[in-house]
TORFI-162679 format. One record per residue (C-alpha): residue in one letter; y, x, z; chain; residue number from 1. Coordinates in nm, 3 decimals. Each point is the difference from the previous one (the first is absolute). Example, Ala and Ser with C-alpha at 12.3 -4.5 7.8 and 13.67 -1.06 7.14 Angstrom:
TORFI-162679
> A/-0.450/1.230/0.780/A/1
> S/0.344/0.137/-0.066/A/2
This chain:
TORFI-162679
> M/0.000/0.000/0.000/A/1
> L/0.333/0.142/-0.112/A/2
> D/0.229/-0.292/0.087/A/3
> S/0.367/0.079/0.054/A/4
> C/-0.025/0.375/-0.038/A/5
> S/0.280/0.057/-0.254/A/6
> L/-0.225/0.066/-0.299/A/7
> K/0.177/0.054/-0.329/A/8
> G/-0.108/-0.003/-0.363/A/9
> V/-0.103/0.367/0.018/A/10
> S/-0.235/-0.079/0.289/A/11
> A/-0.153/-0.274/-0.211/A/12
> A/-0.108/0.253/-0.263/A/13
> A/-0.193/0.191/0.266/A/14
> L/-0.163/-0.323/0.119/A/15
> A/-0.098/-0.079/-0.359/A/16
> A/-0.181/0.332/-0.028/A/17
> C/-0.184/-0.078/0.323/A/18
> L/-0.101/-0.345/-0.123/A/19
> S/-0.148/0.141/-0.317/A/20
> S/-0.215/0.252/0.184/A/21
> C/-0.099/-0.153/0.334/A/22
> S/-0.189/-0.299/0.135/A/23
> L/0.285/-0.166/0.185/A/24
> Q/-0.065/-0.368/0.074/A/25
> E/0.337/-0.105/0.140/A/26
> L/0.355/0.114/-0.071/A/27
> I/0.287/-0.168/0.183/A/28
> I/0.338/0.149/-0.085/A/29
> G/0.231/-0.293/0.068/A/30
> E/0.357/0.024/0.121/A/31
> N/0.074/0.300/-0.222/A/32
> P/0.270/-0.140/-0.233/A/33
> S/0.081/0.341/-0.150/A/34
> I/-0.336/0.012/-0.177/A/35
> G/0.143/-0.226/-0.269/A/36
> N/-0.143/-0.108/-0.334/A/37
> A/-0.085/0.353/-0.116/A/38
> G/-0.183/0.081/0.323/A/39
> I/-0.197/-0.325/-0.009/A/40
> T/-0.095/0.074/-0.360/A/41
> A/-0.120/0.348/0.101/A/42
> I/-0.215/-0.141/0.281/A/43
> C/-0.155/-0.252/-0.236/A/44
> Q/-0.073/0.280/-0.247/A/45
> G/-0.219/0.141/0.276/A/46
> L/-0.185/-0.333/0.007/A/47
> R/-0.046/0.017/-0.377/A/48
> A/-0.121/0.361/0.008/A/49
> K/-0.314/-0.112/0.179/A/50
> G/-0.071/-0.223/-0.298/A/51
> K/-0.201/-0.317/-0.021/A/52
> G/-0.279/0.001/0.252/A/53
> G/0.118/0.316/0.172/A/54
> G/0.276/-0.121/0.228/A/55
> T/-0.064/-0.025/0.371/A/56
> L/0.338/-0.129/0.120/A/57
> R/-0.051/-0.349/0.140/A/58
> R/0.339/-0.066/0.158/A/59
> L/0.341/0.106/-0.126/A/60
> G/0.312/-0.082/0.200/A/61
> L/0.326/0.048/-0.189/A/62
> S/0.229/-0.229/0.200/A/63
> R/0.370/0.083/-0.027/A/64
> C/-0.056/0.311/-0.213/A/65
> G/0.285/-0.051/-0.244/A/66
> L/-0.185/-0.186/-0.274/A/67
> T/0.285/-0.156/-0.196/A/68
> G/-0.111/-0.039/-0.359/A/69
> E/-0.227/0.036/-0.298/A/70
> E/-0.071/0.371/0.041/A/71
> G/-0.156/-0.044/0.344/A/72
> M/-0.173/-0.328/-0.089/A/73
> T/-0.152/0.157/-0.312/A/74
> G/-0.138/0.280/0.218/A/75
> I/-0.151/-0.253/0.242/A/76
> A/-0.149/-0.195/-0.290/A/77
> A/-0.163/0.312/-0.142/A/78
> G/-0.147/0.078/0.342/A/79
> L/-0.137/-0.354/0.030/A/80
> H/-0.157/0.025/-0.346/A/81
> A/-0.178/0.326/0.083/A/82
> N/-0.098/-0.022/0.366/A/83
> V/-0.301/-0.224/0.058/A/84
> A/-0.017/0.056/0.375/A/85
> L/0.348/-0.129/0.094/A/86
> R/-0.026/-0.315/0.209/A/87
> E/0.344/-0.023/0.161/A/88
> L/0.347/0.066/-0.136/A/89
> D/0.316/-0.046/0.207/A/90
> L/0.329/0.003/-0.193/A/91
> R/0.209/-0.199/0.251/A/92
> G/0.368/0.070/0.028/A/93
> N/0.038/0.173/-0.337/A/94
> A/0.282/-0.195/-0.160/A/95
> V/-0.043/0.007/-0.376/A/96
> A/0.334/-0.005/-0.181/A/97
> S/0.094/-0.354/-0.106/A/98
> D/0.019/0.092/-0.371/A/99
> E/-0.353/0.147/0.012/A/100
> Q/-0.180/-0.269/0.201/A/101
> D/-0.144/-0.182/-0.300/A/102
> S/-0.135/0.314/-0.167/A/103
> C/-0.135/0.138/0.328/A/104
> A/-0.179/-0.327/0.073/A/105
> K/-0.161/0.013/-0.347/A/106
> I/-0.110/0.362/0.050/A/107
> L/-0.153/-0.080/0.339/A/108
> T/-0.167/-0.318/-0.130/A/109
> D/-0.180/0.193/-0.275/A/110
> A/-0.117/0.260/0.251/A/111
> V/-0.125/-0.261/0.247/A/112
> R/-0.193/-0.175/-0.275/A/113
> S/-0.183/0.319/-0.096/A/114
> N/-0.076/0.115/0.356/A/115
> T/-0.326/-0.138/0.138/A/116
> T/0.015/0.128/0.358/A/117
> L/0.340/-0.101/0.142/A/118
> T/-0.042/-0.253/0.282/A/119
> R/0.330/0.033/0.190/A/120
> M/0.351/0.045/-0.127/A/121
> V/0.339/-0.020/0.169/A/122
> I/0.305/-0.047/-0.223/A/123
> S/0.245/-0.151/0.248/A/124
> G/0.356/0.097/-0.084/A/125
> V/-0.092/0.157/-0.335/A/126
> F/0.123/-0.293/-0.209/A/127
> T/0.303/-0.208/0.092/A/128
> S/-0.100/-0.328/-0.162/A/129
> S/-0.304/-0.198/-0.103/A/130
> S/0.194/-0.174/-0.277/A/131
> S/-0.095/0.258/-0.264/A/132
> F/-0.304/-0.095/-0.207/A/133
> S/-0.130/0.358/0.031/A/134
> V/0.025/0.002/0.379/A/135
> T/-0.167/-0.343/0.019/A/136
> T/-0.282/0.127/-0.226/A/137
> L/-0.043/0.308/0.218/A/138
> V/-0.025/-0.204/0.318/A/139
> S/-0.248/-0.237/-0.165/A/140
> N/-0.220/0.293/-0.108/A/141
> L/0.018/0.153/0.344/A/142
> N/-0.095/-0.331/0.161/A/143
> D/-0.310/-0.014/-0.220/A/144
> K/-0.100/0.361/0.067/A/145
> C/0.098/0.092/0.353/A/146
> K/-0.152/-0.127/0.322/A/147
> Q/0.325/0.092/0.179/A/148
> L/0.340/-0.025/-0.164/A/149
> E/0.340/0.031/0.160/A/150
> V/0.299/-0.109/-0.207/A/151
> I/0.349/-0.066/0.128/A/152
> F/0.296/-0.018/-0.237/A/153
> K/0.329/0.144/0.119/A/154
């Protein structure tokens, strides 16, 4: 657990290297807003490096890590496509920019559809409104897939 320890994007690159070469089952790095989109993408590259069938990470906590747009969401989506062990993903408190909410919801929806192992997801505070068709579609897909889902719009 690396919650609230002032990690930055550079630290994320080191974590990505660890993810691609170790058998870590849980990584909780919430409350590190300086990680940002580039850092989140780097971490998810570590998930992808394990490849289909090779990932061991079951729980990834990225709450309040500075995910604000398509770059970070695309990284998360790629990690969800590749990692078949991931069961829980926590993205709470990452406020996606209002002009990127629709595209980010579409990116995440496609990733959720292709992932067969995700059972719990937290997206509270990521999207500001449920009025977008893309956000509504995402929530509907998550409801069908996840045993536990936490969604609060802010």
